[in-house]
Backbone as CSV, one residue per row, in Angstrom:
resi,resn,N_x,N_y,N_z,CA_x,CA_y,CA_z,C_x,C_y,C_z
1,MET,108.546,101.169,54.627,107.753,100.080,55.192,108.547,99.405,56.305
2,ILE,107.897,99.108,57.402,108.527,98.464,58.541,108.714,96.966,58.249
3,PRO,109.923,96.419,58.442,110.124,94.986,58.223,109.226,94.155,59.137
4,ALA,108.773,92.994,58.658,107.808,92.157,59.396,108.309,91.806,60.794
5,GLN,109.592,91.458,60.935,110.123,91.101,62.247,110.010,92.285,63.206
6,ASN,110.361,93.488,62.741,110.249,94.671,63.585,108.799,95.006,63.891
7,ASP,107.900,94.762,62.932,106.479,94.988,63.129,105.970,94.151,64.301
8,THR,106.358,92.895,64.330,105.956,92.001,65.420,106.575,92.447,66.732
9,LEU,107.865,92.771,66.734,108.539,93.185,67.969,107.959,94.466,68.542
10,ILE,107.743,95.485,67.709,107.221,96.741,68.242,105.805,96.542,68.779
11,ARG,105.033,95.686,68.170,103.694,95.380,68.683,103.793,94.703,70.055
12,GLN,104.711,93.745,70.198,104.892,93.056,71.485,105.427,94.016,72.548
13,ILE,106.357,94.871,72.176,106.909,95.867,73.099,105.798,96.800,73.570
14,ASN,104.954,97.248,72.652,103.839,98.126,72.981,102.831,97.411,73.882
15,ASP,102.541,96.161,73.589,101.613,95.389,74.428,102.131,95.256,75.858
16,CYS,103.413,94.981,76.003,104.006,94.861,77.338,103.959,96.196,78.078
17,PHE,104.229,97.284,77.364,104.149,98.609,77.976,102.728,98.873,78.470
18,TYR,101.750,98.544,77.648,100.355,98.750,78.017,99.995,97.961,79.284
19,ARG,100.411,96.706,79.353,100.091,95.881,80.528,100.688,96.466,81.807
20,LEU,101.859,97.075,81.722,102.509,97.617,82.915,102.095,99.046,83.250
21,SER,101.815,99.857,82.240,101.543,101.275,82.481,100.062,101.627,82.392
22,GLY,99.275,100.757,81.740,97.865,101.058,81.524,97.620,101.927,80.303
23,LYS,98.691,102.253,79.567,98.575,103.075,78.363,99.445,102.474,77.276
24,PRO,99.024,102.605,76.017,99.922,102.183,74.935,100.985,103.250,74.706
25,LEU,102.049,102.880,74.011,103.013,103.886,73.565,102.263,104.859,72.662
26,TYR,102.518,106.123,72.822,101.728,107.127,72.139,102.109,107.260,70.671
27,ALA,101.107,107.240,69.826,101.257,107.474,68.390,100.113,108.394,67.974
28,PRO,100.328,109.700,67.944,99.244,110.663,67.751,98.502,110.507,66.427
29,GLY,97.340,109.917,66.496,96.480,109.806,65.323,97.021,108.927,64.215
30,ALA,98.040,108.141,64.480,98.626,107.302,63.437,97.708,106.118,63.145
31,ALA,97.393,105.926,61.882,96.583,104.775,61.481,97.395,103.497,61.627
32,ALA,98.664,103.560,61.281,99.576,102.414,61.395,100.497,102.679,62.586
33,VAL,100.020,102.358,63.784,100.729,102.667,65.021,102.132,102.074,65.025
34,ASP,102.260,100.792,64.686,103.568,100.135,64.732,104.557,100.820,63.801
35,GLN,104.110,101.192,62.626,104.985,101.863,61.665,105.392,103.240,62.192
36,TRP,104.443,103.989,62.776,104.756,105.297,63.333,105.797,105.160,64.446
37,LEU,105.600,104.201,65.348,106.548,104.005,66.448,107.937,103.656,65.921
38,HIS,107.995,102.875,64.864,109.278,102.457,64.309,109.960,103.582,63.531
39,GLU,109.213,104.313,62.732,109.817,105.253,61.793,109.727,106.724,62.189
40,GLU,108.704,107.131,62.921,108.462,108.556,63.127,108.490,109.028,64.577
41,ALA,108.493,108.119,65.521,108.451,108.529,66.933,109.588,109.508,67.241
42,PRO,109.281,110.585,67.981,110.311,111.569,68.323,111.140,111.143,69.530
43,TYR,111.011,109.903,69.915,111.751,109.327,71.040,112.303,107.968,70.609
44,GLY,113.361,107.543,71.298,113.959,106.250,71.008,113.210,105.129,71.690
45,ILE,113.169,103.989,71.030,112.645,102.761,71.622,113.688,101.679,71.335
46,LEU,114.140,101.035,72.395,115.125,99.955,72.309,114.621,98.758,73.093
47,ALA,115.099,97.580,72.745,114.813,96.387,73.549,116.009,95.462,73.476
48,HIS,116.247,94.762,74.585,117.276,93.722,74.591,116.680,92.430,75.134
49,ASN,117.368,91.329,74.862,116.889,90.018,75.285,117.371,89.688,76.696
50,THR,117.199,88.441,77.112,117.574,88.024,78.468,118.810,87.132,78.487
51,ALA,119.621,87.176,77.460,120.857,86.386,77.433,121.746,86.780,78.620
52,ALA,122.732,85.951,78.929,123.666,86.260,80.014,124.311,87.635,79.800
53,ASP,124.613,87.965,78.564,125.095,89.293,78.177,124.081,89.812,77.158
54,PRO,122.987,90.437,77.639,121.874,90.790,76.746,122.308,91.593,75.523
55,ARG,121.722,91.247,74.396,121.962,91.946,73.124,120.677,92.654,72.707
56,PHE,120.875,93.741,71.989,119.722,94.446,71.455,118.989,93.556,70.458
57,ILE,117.671,93.599,70.534,116.828,92.854,69.595,115.942,93.797,68.793
58,TYR,115.884,95.069,69.206,115.050,96.038,68.498,115.568,97.449,68.760
59,ALA,115.492,98.287,67.745,115.745,99.729,67.882,114.946,100.441,66.804
60,ASN,114.188,101.465,67.214,113.481,102.251,66.202,114.455,103.233,65.549
61,LYS,113.973,103.986,64.568,114.858,104.879,63.808,115.490,105.959,64.683
62,HIS,114.738,106.469,65.657,115.296,107.494,66.543,116.436,106.907,67.375
63,ALA,116.264,105.708,67.889,117.320,105.061,68.683,118.543,104.774,67.818
64,LEU,118.313,104.281,66.600,119.433,104.013,65.694,120.227,105.287,65.420
65,ALA,119.532,106.389,65.188,120.210,107.662,64.928,120.960,108.146,66.171
66,SER,120.391,107.949,67.343,121.028,108.388,68.583,122.324,107.630,68.851
67,PHE,122.292,106.317,68.644,123.457,105.477,68.903,124.361,105.322,67.681
68,ARG,123.889,105.815,66.516,124.647,105.858,65.266,125.015,104.467,64.735
69,TYR,124.116,103.516,64.936,124.276,102.176,64.378,123.314,101.971,63.219
70,THR,123.659,101.044,62.340,122.715,100.594,61.328,121.810,99.565,61.993
71,PRO,120.678,99.226,61.380,119.808,98.194,61.968,120.535,96.865,62.185
72,ASP,121.344,96.439,61.248,122.076,95.173,61.421,123.146,95.269,62.502
73,GLU,123.843,96.397,62.560,124.909,96.552,63.557,124.372,96.493,64.981
74,ILE,123.257,97.169,65.238,122.782,97.232,66.626,122.366,95.865,67.154
75,LEU,121.942,94.979,66.271,121.534,93.640,66.705,122.716,92.796,67.169
76,ALA,123.930,93.227,66.879,125.130,92.510,67.312,125.745,93.118,68.574
77,VAL,125.140,94.194,69.087,125.727,94.931,70.208,125.138,94.461,71.542
78,PRO,126.009,94.060,72.483,125.516,93.821,73.842,124.998,95.148,74.407
79,SER,123.850,95.116,75.036,123.237,96.370,75.489,124.069,97.090,76.534
80,ARG,124.908,96.377,77.269,125.769,97.036,78.267,126.684,98.068,77.613
81,LEU,126.999,97.869,76.322,127.895,98.796,75.623,127.213,100.108,75.244
82,SER,125.928,100.230,75.554,125.247,101.502,75.325,125.651,102.539,76.367
83,ALA,126.293,102.088,77.440,126.806,102.988,78.474,128.322,102.831,78.538
84,SER,129.003,103.901,78.890,130.460,103.818,79.037,130.784,102.926,80.227
85,GLU,132.010,102.467,80.281,132.404,101.549,81.359,132.126,102.122,82.741
86,GLN,132.403,103.417,82.928,132.188,104.019,84.246,130.706,104.208,84.580
87,ASP,129.814,104.153,83.580,128.381,104.349,83.826,127.589,103.034,83.860
88,ARG,128.234,101.919,83.607,127.512,100.636,83.521,126.951,100.168,84.851
89,GLN,127.627,100.463,85.944,127.126,100.036,87.252,125.798,100.729,87.568
90,GLU,125.698,102.025,87.299,124.451,102.756,87.532,123.343,102.241,86.614
91,ARG,123.675,101.978,85.365,122.711,101.407,84.414,122.210,100.059,84.932
92,GLN,123.116,99.237,85.429,122.733,97.917,85.940,121.826,98.035,87.160
93,ARG,122.087,99.003,88.029,121.208,99.217,89.200,119.784,99.543,88.750
94,MET,119.676,100.392,87.728,118.350,100.738,87.209,117.664,99.496,86.635
95,LEU,118.393,98.671,85.893,117.796,97.456,85.308,117.341,96.482,86.387
96,GLU,118.041,96.432,87.502,117.632,95.573,88.618,116.334,96.077,89.260
97,ILE,116.143,97.382,89.307,114.885,97.949,89.799,113.751,97.561,88.855
98,VAL,114.022,97.576,87.553,113.011,97.148,86.580,112.642,95.685,86.823
99,LEU,113.625,94.840,87.077,113.343,93.431,87.378,112.457,93.292,88.614
100,ARG,112.679,94.127,89.604,111.899,94.078,90.845,110.500,94.659,90.673
101,ASP,110.416,95.837,89.994,109.162,96.585,89.935,108.404,96.454,88.610
102,GLY,109.065,95.962,87.574,108.418,95.806,86.274,108.566,97.006,85.357
103,ILE,108.633,98.211,85.938,108.736,99.431,85.129,109.382,100.540,85.953
104,VAL,110.181,101.367,85.299,110.810,102.523,85.930,110.532,103.732,85.035
105,TYR,110.160,104.842,85.675,109.901,106.095,84.958,110.987,107.115,85.278
106,ASN,111.147,108.084,84.388,111.990,109.268,84.601,113.475,108.954,84.784
107,TYR,113.976,107.969,84.055,115.400,107.647,84.116,116.178,108.576,83.187
108,THR,117.222,109.180,83.717,118.133,110.005,82.935,119.539,109.479,83.180
109,GLY,120.311,109.362,82.108,121.672,108.872,82.284,122.505,109.033,81.033
110,PRO,123.824,108.970,81.201,124.727,109.101,80.060,124.779,107.804,79.245
111,ARG,124.969,107.960,77.945,125.117,106.831,77.030,126.239,107.161,76.054
112,VAL,126.678,106.153,75.311,127.710,106.347,74.301,127.236,105.772,72.978
113,ASP,127.604,106.457,71.907,127.240,105.962,70.584,128.313,105.002,70.059
114,LYS,128.106,104.537,68.881,129.006,103.579,68.225,130.458,104.048,68.217
115,TYR,130.680,105.349,68.155,132.017,105.915,68.055,132.599,106.347,69.403
116,GLY,131.880,106.053,70.497,132.358,106.421,71.828,131.998,107.825,72.254
117,ASN,131.191,108.527,71.463,130.745,109.873,71.826,129.635,109.789,72.853
118,SER,129.740,110.608,73.886,128.734,110.617,74.952,127.528,111.462,74.576
119,PHE,126.378,111.025,75.031,125.154,111.811,74.966,124.300,111.386,76.149
120,THR,123.284,112.150,76.450,122.426,111.856,77.603,121.044,111.478,77.119
121,ILE,120.483,110.473,77.785,119.074,110.150,77.551,118.283,110.727,78.722
122,TYR,117.077,111.219,78.410,116.252,111.906,79.402,114.875,111.252,79.495
123,ASP,114.259,111.391,80.684,112.881,110.944,80.904,112.650,109.530,80.384
124,GLY,113.621,108.667,80.601,113.492,107.295,80.126,112.442,106.515,80.896
125,ILE,111.802,105.624,80.179,110.896,104.648,80.797,111.458,103.289,80.394
126,VAL,111.702,102.433,81.363,112.257,101.111,81.098,111.295,100.094,81.700
127,TRP,110.963,99.065,80.924,109.983,98.089,81.395,110.351,96.683,80.953
128,GLU,109.793,95.723,81.700,110.005,94.314,81.381,109.142,93.885,80.210
129,LEU,109.686,93.004,79.431,108.942,92.366,78.343,108.601,90.962,78.814
130,ARG,107.300,90.686,78.902,106.821,89.377,79.387,105.853,88.795,78.383
131,ASN,105.883,87.469,78.250,104.898,86.812,77.386,103.602,86.601,78.174
132,ALA,102.608,86.000,77.540,101.282,85.827,78.151,101.333,85.021,79.443
133,SER,102.300,84.112,79.578,102.397,83.302,80.802,103.270,83.969,81.866
134,GLY,103.710,85.198,81.609,104.464,85.956,82.602,105.970,85.764,82.539
135,GLU,106.452,84.977,81.593,107.887,84.758,81.437,108.559,85.999,80.853
136,VAL,109.641,86.443,81.482,110.371,87.611,80.991,111.218,87.191,79.794
137,TRP,111.094,87.945,78.702,111.904,87.674,77.504,112.795,88.860,77.118
138,GLY,112.760,89.919,77.927,113.636,91.056,77.668,113.224,92.281,78.457
139,GLN,113.852,93.391,78.129,113.510,94.688,78.687,113.514,95.686,77.543
140,ALA,112.665,96.694,77.664,112.572,97.735,76.635,112.717,99.099,77.293
141,ALA,113.068,100.072,76.473,113.233,101.431,76.971,112.718,102.435,75.948
142,LEU,112.141,103.482,76.466,111.757,104.669,75.698,112.621,105.788,76.255
143,PHE,113.232,106.607,75.391,114.056,107.702,75.890,113.997,108.891,74.939
144,TRP,114.310,110.043,75.503,114.391,111.296,74.749,115.847,111.737,74.716
145,THR,116.244,112.421,73.654,117.614,112.930,73.568,117.680,114.450,73.712
146,ASP,116.541,115.108,73.780,116.488,116.542,74.043,116.102,116.703,75.513
147,GLU,116.851,117.506,76.240,116.633,117.615,77.680,115.270,118.175,78.061
148,LEU,114.738,119.116,77.283,113.545,119.823,77.719,112.320,119.657,76.827
149,LYS,112.512,119.516,75.555,111.387,119.517,74.624,110.611,118.203,74.693
150,ARG,109.319,118.308,75.088,108.430,117.153,75.142,107.061,117.582,74.613
151,PRO,106.419,116.729,73.868,105.045,117.055,73.453,104.102,116.988,74.653
152,GLU,102.972,117.649,74.541,101.991,117.690,75.628,101.563,116.300,76.071
153,TRP,101.372,115.388,75.139,100.916,114.042,75.513,101.906,113.345,76.430
154,PHE,103.211,113.617,76.290,104.186,112.951,77.146,104.167,113.532,78.547
155,ARG,103.889,114.800,78.688,103.836,115.419,80.010,102.733,114.822,80.863
156,ARG,101.772,114.165,80.227,100.668,113.552,80.961,100.978,112.107,81.367
157,MET,102.174,111.591,81.025,102.552,110.240,81.422,102.727,110.195,82.934
158,PRO,102.490,109.057,83.576,102.635,108.975,85.038,104.089,109.090,85.469
159,ASP,104.288,109.543,86.687,105.630,109.603,87.265,105.978,108.290,87.907
């Protein structure tokens, strides 16, 4: 069962994605969309807040497994630490484009897990999280950890 706080966050993250992309995050035939996105999605979903040094506020099970954190641990991690020191400048440039444009598609880049092991995220989509009055409260990302394997529904996402 998805914890209530995560249920609310994934719903808000999905709503923000829909407003920017015109499509909800895909959950193939799932009756409980939020639960599917949290527990079964074959892609990672992460979100961080707007603090001076943003911290993660959400990670689905795929993201937790990719970064090798527990749910409690990831909430204490500044999101900048998801990239190695040499890759943080490129990550920051991408986040600035998201601030300007609201959403970025097809982002690929290196990341590091809890133990400092490198891995690559592919076909990332990063978008702003805004409340009903347009105030930004964070940024979210969808990413894949397999370079080539994508379901048919994802291939139909916009570029």
